[in-house]
C-alpha positions as CSV (number, residue, x, y, z in Angstrom):
1,X,-7.2,-51.6,11.0
2,X,-9.0,-48.6,9.6
3,X,-8.1,-44.9,10.0
4,X,-10.9,-44.2,12.5
5,X,-9.8,-46.8,14.9
6,X,-6.2,-45.8,14.6
7,X,-7.1,-42.1,15.4
8,X,-9.2,-43.0,18.4
9,X,-6.4,-45.2,19.8
10,X,-3.9,-42.4,19.3
11,X,-6.1,-39.8,21.0
12,X,-6.8,-42.1,23.9
13,X,-3.1,-42.8,24.2
14,X,-1.9,-39.3,25.2
15,X,-2.7,-36.6,22.6
16,X,-0.5,-34.9,20.2
17,X,3.2,-35.8,19.8
18,X,5.8,-33.6,21.5
19,X,7.0,-30.8,19.3
20,X,3.7,-30.4,17.5
21,X,3.3,-26.9,18.9
22,X,6.7,-25.8,17.9
23,X,6.2,-26.7,14.2
24,X,3.0,-24.8,14.2
25,X,4.7,-21.8,15.7
26,X,7.5,-21.9,13.1
27,X,4.9,-22.1,10.3
28,X,3.0,-19.1,11.7
29,X,6.2,-17.0,11.9
30,X,7.1,-18.0,8.4
31,X,3.6,-17.0,7.2
32,X,3.8,-13.6,8.8
33,X,7.3,-13.2,7.4
34,X,6.1,-13.9,3.8
35,X,3.1,-11.5,4.3
36,X,5.5,-8.8,5.5
37,X,7.8,-9.2,2.5
38,X,5.2,-9.4,-0.2
39,X,2.4,-7.1,1.2
40,X,3.4,-4.7,4.0
41,X,6.9,-3.7,2.9
42,X,6.1,-2.7,-0.7
43,X,3.0,-0.8,0.5
44,X,5.1,1.2,3.0
45,X,7.7,2.0,0.3
46,X,5.0,3.2,-2.0
47,X,3.5,5.4,0.8
48,X,6.9,7.0,1.5
49,X,7.4,7.8,-2.2
50,X,4.0,9.4,-2.4
51,X,4.7,11.5,0.8
52,X,8.0,12.6,-0.7
53,X,6.3,13.5,-4.0
54,X,3.7,15.6,-2.2
55,X,6.3,17.4,0.0
56,X,8.4,18.3,-3.1
57,X,5.5,19.8,-5.1
58,X,6.4,23.1,-6.7
59,X,4.6,25.6,-8.9
60,X,4.2,24.4,-12.5
61,X,4.1,20.7,-11.8
62,X,1.5,18.8,-13.8
63,X,-0.5,16.6,-11.3
64,X,-3.5,14.3,-11.1
65,X,-5.9,14.3,-8.2
66,X,-7.5,11.2,-6.7
67,X,-10.7,12.2,-8.4
68,X,-9.0,12.1,-11.8
69,X,-8.7,15.9,-12.3
70,X,-5.6,16.9,-14.3
71,X,-4.1,20.3,-13.6
72,X,-1.0,22.4,-13.1
73,X,0.1,23.5,-9.6
74,X,-0.4,27.2,-9.2
75,X,-0.1,27.7,-5.4
76,X,1.0,25.6,-2.5
77,X,-0.1,26.1,1.1
78,X,0.4,23.9,4.2
79,X,-2.5,21.5,3.7
80,X,-3.9,22.6,0.3
81,X,-2.8,23.1,-3.3
82,X,-4.4,25.4,-5.9
83,X,-4.4,23.8,-9.3
84,X,-5.1,25.4,-12.6
85,X,-7.4,23.1,-14.5
86,X,-8.4,25.0,-17.7
87,X,-8.1,28.6,-18.7
88,X,-8.9,30.7,-15.7
89,X,-10.5,27.8,-13.8
90,X,-8.6,27.0,-10.6
91,X,-9.5,24.5,-7.9
92,X,-8.2,24.3,-4.3
93,X,-7.7,20.7,-3.3
94,X,-6.3,18.9,-0.3
95,X,-2.6,18.1,-0.7
96,X,-3.4,14.4,0.2
97,X,-5.7,14.1,-2.9
98,X,-2.8,14.6,-5.3
99,X,-1.7,11.1,-6.3
100,X,0.8,11.5,-9.2
101,X,2.7,13.6,-11.6
102,X,1.5,13.2,-15.2
103,X,4.2,15.2,-17.0
104,X,6.0,11.9,-17.7
105,X,2.9,10.4,-19.2
106,X,2.6,13.0,-21.9
107,X,3.3,11.7,-25.4
108,X,6.7,12.7,-26.8
109,X,6.4,14.5,-30.1
């Protein structure tokens, strides 16, 4: 007997076996659990660290903006930060555009 005839006999005989929906449900729950562990949880942790970094900014910190501008924090307001870029050049940027501290990246002499 070939596979096609067997499948047609099974579908005519009553459909899917009992418990087929339960195994699918368990598989979907496991899939979402794995997605949470490997994608959502680390992203939330990274976001919290970035928020903590932005809230703890102080004058003199060396920072990098999202646009790639390196500068030193000169003044901090509620939603904006004034960074000194070069010489007397200062830029006011949104606090959310500051992405990291680059003082650790500086080469050690």
